LUMLUM-479864 format. One record per residue (C-alpha): residue in three letters; residue number from 1; x, y, z; chain. Coordinates in Angstrom, 2 decimals. Layout:
- aa  i  u  v  w  ch
- ALA  NUM  X  Y  Z  A
...
This chain:
- aa  i  u  v  w  ch
- UNK  1  -0.14  0.08  0.16  A
- UNK  2  1.41  3.38  -0.88  A
- UNK  3  1.51  5.95  1.90  A
- UNK  4  1.48  9.66  0.20  A
- UNK  5  3.70  11.85  2.12  A
- UNK  6  3.47  15.37  2.99  A
- UNK  7  6.06  18.15  2.19  A
- UNK  8  7.74  19.18  5.63  A
- UNK  9  6.16  22.65  5.60  A
- UNK  10  2.83  20.95  5.59  A
- UNK  11  3.99  18.45  8.22  A
- UNK  12  4.67  21.01  10.62  A
- UNK  13  1.30  22.49  10.16  A
- UNK  14  -0.72  19.23  10.17  A
- UNK  15  -2.03  16.93  13.37  A
- UNK  16  0.58  14.15  14.53  A
- UNK  17  -2.08  11.57  14.16  A
- UNK  18  -4.66  11.03  11.38  A
- UNK  19  -7.46  8.48  11.45  A
- UNK  20  -7.23  6.36  8.34  A
- UNK  21  -10.26  6.39  6.04  A
- UNK  22  -9.21  3.12  4.23  A
- UNK  23  -9.11  1.27  7.66  A
- UNK  24  -12.55  0.96  8.04  A
- UNK  25  -14.52  -0.48  11.34  A
- UNK  26  -14.94  -4.15  9.58  A
- UNK  27  -11.37  -3.90  8.95  A
- UNK  28  -10.12  -2.83  12.37  A
- UNK  29  -12.52  -5.44  13.72  A
- UNK  30  -10.55  -8.30  11.31  A
- UNK  31  -7.20  -6.72  12.52  A
- UNK  32  -8.37  -7.18  16.20  A
- UNK  33  -9.52  -10.63  15.92  A
- UNK  34  -6.34  -11.67  14.10  A
- UNK  35  -4.26  -10.33  16.63  A
- UNK  36  -6.39  -11.65  19.55  A
- UNK  37  -6.08  -15.06  17.92  A
- UNK  38  -2.36  -14.95  17.71  A
- UNK  39  -2.02  -13.87  20.99  A
- UNK  40  -3.94  -16.74  22.36  A
- UNK  41  -2.58  -19.67  20.31  A
- UNK  42  0.95  -18.19  20.85  A
- UNK  43  1.76  -17.75  17.24  A
- UNK  44  4.63  -15.50  17.16  A
- UNK  45  4.97  -12.88  14.36  A
- UNK  46  1.59  -12.36  13.53  A
- UNK  47  1.26  -8.81  14.80  A
- UNK  48  4.14  -7.77  12.84  A
- UNK  49  2.35  -9.33  9.78  A
- UNK  50  -0.31  -7.31  10.29  A
- UNK  51  1.20  -4.39  10.83  A
- UNK  52  3.25  -4.49  7.56  A
- UNK  53  0.09  -5.76  5.76  A
- UNK  54  -1.70  -2.90  6.82  A
- UNK  55  0.75  -0.02  6.90  A
- UNK  56  0.44  0.36  10.43  A
- UNK  57  2.41  0.39  13.92  A
- UNK  58  2.44  -2.67  15.90  A
- UNK  59  1.08  -0.66  19.13  A
- UNK  60  -2.09  0.45  17.04  A
- UNK  61  -2.32  -3.69  16.61  A
- UNK  62  -1.76  -4.20  20.15  A
- UNK  63  -4.45  -1.42  20.79  A
- UNK  64  -7.24  -2.79  19.00  A
- UNK  65  -6.29  -6.38  20.59  A
- UNK  66  -6.74  -4.68  23.69  A
- UNK  67  -9.95  -3.41  22.84  A
- UNK  68  -11.01  -6.49  21.75  A
- UNK  69  -10.46  -8.22  25.13  A
- UNK  70  -12.44  -5.74  26.81  A
- UNK  71  -15.24  -6.00  24.48  A
- UNK  72  -15.27  -9.97  25.28  A
- UNK  73  -15.13  -9.43  29.04  A
- UNK  74  -18.21  -7.26  28.49  A
- UNK  75  -20.07  -9.17  26.37  A
- UNK  76  -19.56  -12.63  27.70  A
- UNK  77  -18.80  -11.91  31.42  A
- UNK  78  -20.42  -13.83  34.14  A
- UNK  79  -23.75  -12.14  35.11  A
- UNK  80  -22.64  -13.11  38.87  A
- UNK  81  -19.49  -10.88  38.61  A
- UNK  82  -21.56  -7.84  38.05  A
- UNK  83  -20.24  -5.09  40.54  A
- UNK  84  -23.18  -3.91  43.20  A
- UNK  85  -24.98  -0.82  42.00  A
- UNK  86  -23.30  2.34  42.43  A
- UNK  87  -19.91  0.70  43.23  A
- UNK  88  -18.55  0.19  39.58  A
- UNK  89  -17.11  3.44  39.40  A
- UNK  90  -15.25  3.29  42.88  A
- UNK  91  -12.08  1.93  41.30  A
- UNK  92  -11.87  5.26  39.32  A
- UNK  93  -12.56  7.20  42.14  A
- UNK  94  -9.58  5.82  43.91  A
- UNK  95  -7.38  5.60  41.00  A
- UNK  96  -7.85  9.50  40.08  A
- UNK  97  -7.91  10.44  43.98  A
- UNK  98  -4.26  8.95  44.46  A
- UNK  99  -3.07  10.22  41.51  A
- UNK  100  -4.25  13.90  41.87  A
- UNK  101  -4.92  14.23  45.44  A
- UNK  102  -2.51  11.97  46.78  A
- UNK  103  0.42  12.66  43.75  A
- UNK  104  0.89  9.36  44.00  A
- UNK  105  2.95  7.01  41.35  A
- UNK  106  1.65  4.67  38.97  A
- UNK  107  3.37  1.80  41.06  A
- UNK  108  2.06  3.22  44.22  A
- UNK  109  -1.45  3.40  42.91  A
- UNK  110  -1.05  -0.26  41.97  A
- UNK  111  0.14  -1.44  45.24  A
- UNK  112  -2.88  0.60  47.21  A
- UNK  113  -5.57  -0.63  44.50  A
- UNK  114  -4.19  -4.19  44.99  A
- UNK  115  -4.20  -3.85  48.85  A
- UNK  116  -7.75  -2.82  48.94  A
- UNK  117  -8.96  -5.65  46.35  A
- UNK  118  -9.67  -3.05  43.76  A
- UNK  119  -9.43  -3.75  39.77  A
- UNK  120  -8.05  -2.90  37.68  A
- UNK  121  -4.81  -2.99  39.59  A
- UNK  122  -1.81  -3.21  36.76  A
- UNK  123  0.53  -0.70  36.50  A
- UNK  124  -0.03  -0.91  33.06  A
- UNK  125  -3.84  -0.85  32.89  A
- UNK  126  -4.04  1.95  35.21  A
- UNK  127  -1.74  4.10  33.06  A
- UNK  128  -3.73  3.33  30.21  A
- UNK  129  -7.15  4.09  31.68  A
- UNK  130  -5.68  7.55  33.30  A
- UNK  131  -4.34  8.26  29.86  A
- UNK  132  -7.59  7.74  28.37  A
- UNK  133  -9.49  10.08  30.78  A
- UNK  134  -6.85  12.76  29.97  A
- UNK  135  -7.85  12.44  26.12  A
- UNK  136  -11.30  12.99  27.22  A
- UNK  137  -10.65  16.45  29.05  A
- UNK  138  -10.00  19.67  27.43  A
- UNK  139  -6.38  21.44  27.81  A
- UNK  140  -8.16  24.94  27.20  A
- UNK  141  -11.04  26.68  29.14  A
- UNK  142  -14.13  27.98  27.48  A
- UNK  143  -16.54  30.48  28.24  A
- UNK  144  -20.47  29.63  28.46  A
- UNK  145  -22.46  30.05  25.66  A
- UNK  146  -20.12  31.68  23.17  A
- UNK  147  -19.54  34.45  25.83  A
- UNK  148  -16.51  37.07  25.47  A
- UNK  149  -14.72  37.87  28.86  A
- UNK  150  -11.67  40.00  29.29  A
- UNK  151  -9.15  38.65  31.88  A
- UNK  152  -5.71  39.08  32.13  A
- UNK  153  -3.33  36.57  31.02  A
- UNK  154  -0.28  35.36  33.13  A
- UNK  155  1.77  33.48  30.78  A
- UNK  156  5.19  31.48  31.03  A
- UNK  157  6.93  28.39  30.46  A
- UNK  158  7.45  25.48  32.47  A
- UNK  159  9.91  23.05  31.98  A
- UNK  160  9.44  19.13  32.31  A
- UNK  161  12.90  17.29  31.77  A
- UNK  162  13.77  20.00  29.43  A
- UNK  163  10.46  19.88  27.01  A
- UNK  164  8.81  23.19  27.45  A
- UNK  165  5.10  23.59  28.78  A
- UNK  166  2.84  26.71  28.07  A
- UNK  167  0.68  27.91  30.74  A
- UNK  168  -1.82  30.68  30.69  A
- UNK  169  -3.41  31.76  34.05  A
- UNK  170  -6.03  34.20  35.07  A
- UNK  171  -4.61  35.81  38.34  A
- UNK  172  -7.38  36.64  40.17  A
- UNK  173  -9.08  33.23  40.29  A
- UNK  174  -5.73  30.84  39.55  A
- UNK  175  -7.78  29.15  37.17  A
- UNK  176  -5.57  27.54  34.55  A
- UNK  177  -7.06  28.72  31.18  A
- UNK  178  -4.60  26.73  28.95  A
- UNK  179  -1.85  24.38  29.33  A
- UNK  180  -0.09  23.02  26.49  A
- UNK  181  2.90  20.57  26.19  A
- UNK  182  5.19  21.69  23.17  A
- UNK  183  8.08  20.24  20.83  A
- UNK  184  9.37  24.20  20.76  A
- UNK  185  8.82  27.27  22.67  A
- UNK  186  9.09  29.40  19.55  A
- UNK  187  6.72  32.41  18.98  A
- UNK  188  4.49  30.87  16.71  A
- UNK  189  3.53  28.09  19.28  A
- UNK  190  2.66  31.34  21.80  A
- UNK  191  0.69  32.78  18.97  A
- UNK  192  -1.39  29.76  18.40  A
- UNK  193  -1.69  29.25  22.29  A
- UNK  194  -3.75  32.51  22.68  A
- UNK  195  -5.43  32.17  19.09  A
- UNK  196  -6.97  29.13  20.93  A
- UNK  197  -7.85  30.66  24.08  A
- UNK  198  -9.50  33.41  21.91  A
- UNK  199  -11.29  31.25  20.01  A
- UNK  200  -12.94  29.88  23.19  A
- UNK  201  -13.95  33.35  24.50  A
- UNK  202  -10.96  34.45  26.88  A
- UNK  203  -9.42  37.80  25.52  A
- UNK  204  -6.61  39.36  26.91  A
- UNK  205  -7.31  42.51  29.30  A
- UNK  206  -3.67  42.94  29.54  A
- UNK  207  -0.45  40.25  29.53  A
- UNK  208  1.66  39.60  32.10  A
- UNK  209  4.75  37.84  31.13  A
- UNK  210  8.70  37.80  31.51  A
- UNK  211  11.35  39.09  28.75  A
- UNK  212  11.64  35.69  26.77  A
- UNK  213  12.20  36.32  23.04  A
- UNK  214  9.24  34.21  21.77  A
- UNK  215  6.88  35.50  24.15  A
- UNK  216  7.65  39.29  23.59  A
- UNK  217  7.29  38.74  19.50  A
- UNK  218  4.03  36.57  19.75  A
- UNK  219  2.67  39.34  21.86  A
- UNK  220  3.19  41.75  19.20  A
- UNK  221  1.93  39.37  16.42  A
- UNK  222  -1.15  38.25  18.14  A
- UNK  223  -1.84  40.46  21.50  A
- UNK  224  -0.85  43.69  19.85  A
- UNK  225  -3.97  45.51  20.98  A
- UNK  226  -3.35  44.91  24.45  A
- UNK  227  -1.11  46.27  27.12  A
- UNK  228  2.05  44.10  27.96  A
- UNK  229  3.15  44.40  31.40  A
- UNK  230  6.67  43.06  32.18  A
- UNK  231  7.34  40.96  35.25  A
- UNK  232  8.69  43.32  37.64  A
- UNK  233  10.16  40.28  39.59  A
- UNK  234  12.29  39.16  36.88  A
- UNK  235  13.04  42.60  35.61  A
- UNK  236  14.54  43.66  38.91  A
- UNK  237  14.55  41.23  41.59  A
- UNK  238  15.75  38.20  39.45  A
- UNK  239  18.50  40.32  37.78  A
- UNK  240  19.85  42.37  40.68  A
- UNK  241  19.48  40.38  43.60  A
- UNK  242  21.75  37.85  43.34  A
- UNK  243  24.21  40.25  42.24  A
- UNK  244  23.92  42.21  45.06  A
- UNK  245  24.37  39.21  47.34  A
- UNK  246  27.30  38.62  45.62  A
- UNK  247  28.82  41.61  46.62  A
- UNK  248  27.72  41.16  50.15  A
- UNK  249  29.52  38.12  50.18  A
- UNK  250  33.02  39.26  48.62  A
- UNK  251  32.55  42.24  51.21  A
- UNK  252  32.62  39.50  54.34  A
- UNK  253  35.22  37.52  52.55  A
- UNK  254  37.23  41.12  52.33  A
- UNK  255  36.52  41.44  56.19  A
- UNK  256  37.84  38.00  57.26  A
- UNK  257  41.04  38.21  55.08  A
- UNK  258  41.68  41.82  56.89  A
- UNK  259  40.89  39.96  60.19  A
- UNK  260  43.42  37.45  59.45  A
- UNK  261  46.14  39.66  58.36  A
- UNK  262  45.82  41.68  61.48  A
- UNK  263  46.15  38.35  63.69  A
- UNK  264  49.36  37.60  61.34  A
- UNK  265  50.70  40.57  63.23  A
- UNK  266  49.85  39.49  66.49  A
- UNK  267  51.82  36.56  65.80  A
- UNK  268  54.91  37.93  64.23  A
- UNK  269  58.06  36.93  66.02  A
- UNK  270  60.60  39.67  64.41  A
- UNK  271  60.50  43.39  63.75  A
- UNK  272  60.66  42.48  60.06  A
- UNK  273  57.83  40.25  59.96  A
- UNK  274  55.56  42.56  61.86  A
- UNK  275  56.63  45.35  59.25  A
- UNK  276  55.54  42.94  56.89  A
- UNK  277  52.14  42.16  58.19  A
- UNK  278  51.56  45.67  58.95  A
- UNK  279  51.71  46.40  54.95  A
- UNK  280  49.83  43.53  54.10  A
- UNK  281  47.10  44.37  56.45  A
- UNK  282  46.61  48.14  55.40  A
- UNK  283  46.23  46.37  51.83  A
- UNK  284  43.63  44.39  53.12  A
- UNK  285  41.80  46.96  55.08  A
- UNK  286  41.65  49.35  52.30  A
- UNK  287  40.37  46.37  49.92  A
- UNK  288  37.59  45.49  52.73  A
- UNK  289  36.57  48.94  52.99  A
- UNK  290  36.01  49.77  48.75  A
- UNK  291  34.25  46.23  48.62  A
- UNK  292  31.88  46.94  51.89  A
- UNK  293  31.11  50.61  50.64  A
- UNK  294  30.55  49.13  46.92  A
- UNK  295  28.19  46.25  48.53  A
- UNK  296  26.25  48.57  51.16  A
- UNK  297  25.85  51.25  48.01  A
- UNK  298  24.77  48.52  45.75  A
- UNK  299  21.97  46.91  48.61  A
- UNK  300  20.72  50.55  49.24  A
- UNK  301  20.28  51.34  45.37  A
- UNK  302  18.77  47.79  44.99  A
- UNK  303  16.17  48.62  47.63  A
- UNK  304  15.35  51.91  46.48  A
- UNK  305  14.32  50.47  42.84  A
- UNK  306  12.13  47.60  44.99  A
- UNK  307  10.58  50.76  46.80  A
- UNK  308  9.70  52.44  43.64  A
- UNK  309  7.56  49.68  42.46  A
- UNK  310  5.08  50.85  45.11  A
- UNK  311  1.25  51.64  43.77  A
- UNK  312  0.56  53.51  46.79  A
- UNK  313  2.23  56.81  48.63  A
- UNK  314  1.90  57.05  52.38  A
- UNK  315  -1.85  58.78  52.27  A
- UNK  316  -3.08  56.05  50.18  A
- UNK  317  -2.90  57.66  46.80  A
- UNK  318  -1.63  56.08  43.55  A
- UNK  319  1.98  57.59  42.92  A
- UNK  320  2.91  59.43  40.05  A
- UNK  321  4.42  56.99  37.23  A
- UNK  322  6.48  59.48  35.80  A
- UNK  323  8.00  60.31  39.31  A
- UNK  324  8.73  56.61  39.88  A
- UNK  325  10.24  56.48  36.42  A
- UNK  326  12.89  59.38  37.19  A
- UNK  327  13.87  57.64  40.40  A
- UNK  328  14.31  54.59  38.99  A
- UNK  329  16.62  56.21  36.26  A
- UNK  330  18.65  58.08  39.22  A
- UNK  331  19.04  54.48  41.09  A
- UNK  332  20.33  53.30  37.52  A
- UNK  333  22.80  55.96  36.83  A
- UNK  334  24.18  55.75  40.29  A
- UNK  335  24.38  51.81  40.32  A
- UNK  336  26.36  52.18  36.70  A
- UNK  337  29.17  54.27  38.61  A
- UNK  338  30.01  51.20  40.87  A
- UNK  339  31.99  50.12  37.94  A
- UNK  340  30.93  46.22  38.24  A
- UNK  341  30.53  44.64  35.04  A
- UNK  342  27.60  42.17  35.85  A
- UNK  343  25.25  44.86  37.55  A
- UNK  344  26.09  47.55  34.69  A
- UNK  345  24.90  44.99  32.12  A
- UNK  346  21.85  43.98  34.15  A
- UNK  347  21.19  48.10  34.59  A
- UNK  348  21.30  47.86  30.54  A
- UNK  349  18.67  45.40  30.66  A
- UNK  350  16.29  47.28  32.89  A
- UNK  351  16.68  50.47  31.10  A
- UNK  352  15.44  48.63  27.99  A
- UNK  353  12.10  47.39  29.85  A
- UNK  354  11.74  50.80  31.71  A
- UNK  355  9.17  51.98  29.40  A
- UNK  356  6.60  49.28  29.82  A
- UNK  357  7.73  48.24  33.54  A
- UNK  358  5.26  50.53  35.12  A
- UNK  359  2.44  50.26  33.00  A
- UNK  360  0.59  48.61  36.07  A
- UNK  361  0.39  52.54  37.79  A
- UNK  362  -2.11  53.13  34.80  A
- UNK  363  -3.94  50.09  35.32  A
- UNK  364  -4.15  51.03  39.46  A
- UNK  365  -5.01  54.50  38.42  A
- UNK  366  -8.01  53.26  36.32  A
- UNK  367  -9.29  50.48  38.87  A
- UNK  368  -8.92  53.08  41.73  A
- UNK  369  -10.92  55.71  39.91  A
- UNK  370  -13.50  53.24  39.65  A
- UNK  371  -13.41  52.57  43.10  A
- UNK  372  -13.88  56.13  44.04  A
- UNK  373  -17.35  56.46  42.21  A
- UNK  374  -18.71  54.12  44.48  A
- UNK  375  -19.92  54.95  47.76  A
- UNK  376  -16.71  54.07  49.46  A
- UNK  377  -15.69  57.41  51.40  A
- UNK  378  -12.27  58.59  49.71  A
- UNK  379  -10.36  58.20  53.22  A
- UNK  380  -11.66  54.77  53.81  A
- UNK  381  -10.68  53.86  50.48  A
- UNK  382  -7.01  55.52  51.20  A
- UNK  383  -6.85  53.24  54.35  A
- UNK  384  -7.93  50.08  52.56  A
- UNK  385  -5.61  50.70  49.55  A
- UNK  386  -2.56  50.84  52.01  A
- UNK  387  -3.99  47.69  53.83  A
- UNK  388  -4.00  45.83  50.46  A
- UNK  389  -0.24  47.10  49.68  A
- UNK  390  0.86  45.69  52.90  A
- UNK  391  -1.11  42.37  52.45  A
- UNK  392  0.92  42.07  49.22  A
- UNK  393  3.96  42.45  50.75  A
- UNK  394  2.84  39.93  53.21  A
- UNK  395  2.58  37.37  50.48  A
- UNK  396  6.12  37.80  49.20  A
- UNK  397  7.95  38.48  52.70  A
- UNK  398  10.38  35.55  52.93  A
- UNK  399  11.41  35.77  56.65  A
- UNK  400  8.93  35.43  59.92  A
- UNK  401  10.08  38.99  60.96  A
- UNK  402  9.28  40.60  57.80  A
- UNK  403  6.05  38.46  57.50  A
- UNK  404  5.11  39.85  61.35  A
- UNK  405  5.67  43.43  60.54  A
- UNK  406  4.09  43.58  57.09  A
- UNK  407  0.75  41.71  58.76  A
- UNK  408  1.05  44.35  61.81  A
- UNK  409  1.11  47.09  59.44  A
- UNK  410  -1.83  45.70  57.27  A
- UNK  411  -3.73  45.39  60.52  A
- UNK  412  -3.13  49.37  61.72  A
- UNK  413  -4.68  50.24  58.39  A
- UNK  414  -7.59  48.00  58.47  A
- UNK  415  -8.37  49.65  62.23  A
- UNK  416  -8.51  52.72  60.47  A
- UNK  417  -10.33  51.82  57.84  A
- UNK  418  -12.82  50.20  60.46  A
- UNK  419  -13.41  53.22  62.27  A
- UNK  420  -14.49  55.06  59.20  A
- UNK  421  -16.93  52.36  57.93  A
- UNK  422  -20.90  52.20  58.80  A
- UNK  423  -21.08  48.78  60.11  A
- UNK  424  -18.28  46.13  61.39  A
- UNK  425  -19.27  43.66  58.70  A
- UNK  426  -19.34  46.38  55.39  A
- UNK  427  -18.11  44.38  52.48  A
- UNK  428  -16.37  47.23  51.45  A
- UNK  429  -12.87  45.77  52.31  A
- UNK  430  -13.67  42.35  50.32  A
- UNK  431  -14.38  44.51  47.53  A
- UNK  432  -11.55  46.67  47.44  A
- UNK  433  -9.15  44.10  47.92  A
- UNK  434  -11.18  42.13  45.02  A
- UNK  435  -10.87  45.25  42.40  A
- UNK  436  -7.08  46.25  43.34  A
- UNK  437  -5.98  42.21  42.86  A
- UNK  438  -6.82  43.01  39.04  A
- UNK  439  -3.68  44.98  38.91  A
- UNK  440  -0.98  42.58  38.38  A
- UNK  441  2.77  43.10  37.68  A
- UNK  442  4.31  39.57  38.64  A
- UNK  443  4.31  36.36  36.84  A
- UNK  444  4.98  34.66  40.48  A
- UNK  445  1.68  32.84  40.50  A
- UNK  446  3.04  30.51  37.42  A
- UNK  447  5.87  29.95  39.56  A
- UNK  448  3.53  28.96  42.36  A
- UNK  449  1.51  26.65  40.00  A
- UNK  450  4.80  25.19  38.74  A
- UNK  451  5.29  23.55  42.48  A
- UNK  452  1.72  22.42  42.04  A
- UNK  453  2.57  20.96  38.79  A
- UNK  454  6.09  19.75  39.58  A
- UNK  455  5.39  16.69  41.83  A
- UNK  456  3.25  14.86  39.08  A
- UNK  457  5.75  15.37  36.35  A
- UNK  458  8.43  14.16  38.66  A
- UNK  459  6.37  10.63  39.06  A
- UNK  460  6.31  9.96  35.53  A
- UNK  461  9.66  8.53  34.34  A
- UNK  462  10.80  11.25  31.94  A
- UNK  463  7.65  10.86  30.09  A
- UNK  464  5.19  13.42  30.34  A
- UNK  465  2.05  13.56  28.49  A
- UNK  466  -0.59  16.27  27.40  A
- UNK  467  -3.21  13.66  28.75  A
- UNK  468  -1.68  13.94  32.03  A
- UNK  469  -1.55  18.01  31.95  A
- UNK  470  -5.19  17.79  30.99  A
- UNK  471  -5.80  15.58  34.45  A
- UNK  472  -4.07  18.34  36.53  A
- UNK  473  -5.68  21.11  34.84  A
- UNK  474  -9.19  19.91  35.58  A
- UNK  475  -8.14  18.71  39.02  A
- UNK  476  -6.74  22.08  40.08  A
- UNK  477  -9.34  24.23  38.14  A
- UNK  478  -12.20  22.23  40.17  A
- UNK  479  -10.46  21.49  43.53  A
- UNK  480  -11.71  23.15  46.33  A
- UNK  481  -8.75  25.54  48.39  A
- UNK  482  -8.28  24.34  51.75  A
- UNK  483  -6.38  27.45  52.95  A
- UNK  484  -5.13  31.09  51.82  A
- UNK  485  -7.23  33.77  50.76  A
- UNK  486  -9.34  31.40  48.23  A
- UNK  487  -10.27  28.93  51.23  A
- UNK  488  -13.64  27.28  50.43  A
- UNK  489  -13.70  27.84  46.70  A
- UNK  490  -12.48  26.57  43.45  A
- UNK  491  -10.44  28.36  40.79  A
- UNK  492  -13.53  27.85  38.72  A
- UNK  493  -15.91  29.19  40.85  A
- UNK  494  -13.82  32.31  41.29  A
- UNK  495  -13.46  32.77  37.58  A
- UNK  496  -16.99  32.08  36.54  A
- UNK  497  -19.08  33.64  39.88  A
- UNK  498  -20.81  30.40  39.83  A
- UNK  499  -20.84  27.93  42.77  A
- UNK  500  -19.63  24.39  42.36  A
- UNK  501  -22.13  21.89  44.03  A
- UNK  502  -20.40  18.97  42.91  A
- UNK  503  -17.23  17.02  43.64  A
- UNK  504  -14.13  17.30  41.06  A
- UNK  505  -14.45  13.57  40.31  A
- UNK  506  -18.08  13.64  39.73  A
- UNK  507  -17.47  16.73  37.25  A
- UNK  508  -14.69  14.15  35.61  A
- UNK  509  -17.46  11.67  35.23  A
- UNK  510  -19.91  13.91  33.78  A
- UNK  511  -17.33  14.69  31.40  A
- UNK  512  -16.97  11.06  30.10  A
- UNK  513  -20.09  10.30  30.11  A
- UNK  514  -20.62  13.30  27.67  A
- UNK  515  -17.92  12.68  25.41  A
- UNK  516  -17.84  8.75  26.06  A
- UNK  517  -20.89  7.25  26.67  A
- UNK  518  -19.59  3.52  26.50  A
- UNK  519  -16.35  4.30  28.75  A
- UNK  520  -17.45  2.62  32.05  A
- UNK  521  -19.11  -0.13  30.47  A
- UNK  522  -16.25  -1.02  28.38  A
- UNK  523  -13.59  -1.23  30.97  A
- UNK  524  -15.38  -3.36  32.76  A
């Protein structure tokens, strides 16, 4: 049989798997029957012969044979072996719970299923079942009834064993909008990624991403009408933070060397040795003083840069973007004078990003203006804005003392706001926090989701599939948070505003029944 080949250009844009129209259901049944007979009679070589005869893979032949086995068990089973009503899906509940909630490997799931007398319990069947369920789940969210929704896109790349995964998140709800396993992370992949989201009803209000070349070019081609907000963390803290820490370490090393030079003077036994020690100590002292001054200056200027990213001044008003940009420019100029090559290179990159780096100031001004039109008192709103700013600082704080300080500051401003509210249970605080959460200037949420996805990727033995990512995405979007600011809610509830009454596993079963009504019957 001659199988026509496609030009390379067309192969890149064509699907990886195409259903062969020449392989009719009757022919597939004949192949499956021949394969089953060969397996039962142990006639070796028949699978390879069938694969060559029909120009198909041996894996496909084995799949047809497995489906025939399952159909046979369904048709010719003993009626007495039927599971009790309501229990036929219990094995799938265990399987999904262990894989996604328990984050168990396939081997661990097999062990636990065997222990509790649940079938299927073999690793191969469990893997195949989860793969089939993942195939029935989407990797892109869709709006209801072709509705168009404007949301913030937070997009980034996650890597699994060197293979890129494109992720887009809606930050307020933390809902995964699209998760896509790709071969390369070029700009065309990102373009298709966002176009698929638009086709499903989600359009970018604005985009938050790092400075990856593919991301930047795709945004200019696909989301050119949307504001792009560079990731402020990657722009400043990620670049300058390690360099400042390196200068601190060099200063401490120089101090230790100065101390050692001083100790050599006290241990000297001759006048000449003491004189040599004093000379060495003077040089070490000068070197330490230079490095200390450089490290102190770099750290001070670094903190000045971070401080200029604040949205609200001490009175709770949105700061002027031009003022913040001017202060950043001054700090960058002073950093340039330190004469450290690595810092100079980082400064050049930050200068290049600066025109767009504070785009979120404009978004904040719009959000606050909208809040001012509500019935909220201006002074109360100012206190709530400052409380929200300290709340964000609390989330980012790395040490216990810093978290305690930020929490205390947030409490102070909330108390001041509560004194001005009409009732103790006034919902204004929740409304203001919710509206201000629309202001996003960091893709750190993707990093958080990376920590959620990572345990599943680490149990795949270097074999990550789109079906697994579909499962993880569905679970994350429909699971209920147990703590944090989203406690008691699912991402889909927060995204759509519609309460979710069912457990996420029941929702998986609903999708399966809609797309593959015979799934559970054929699996028994």
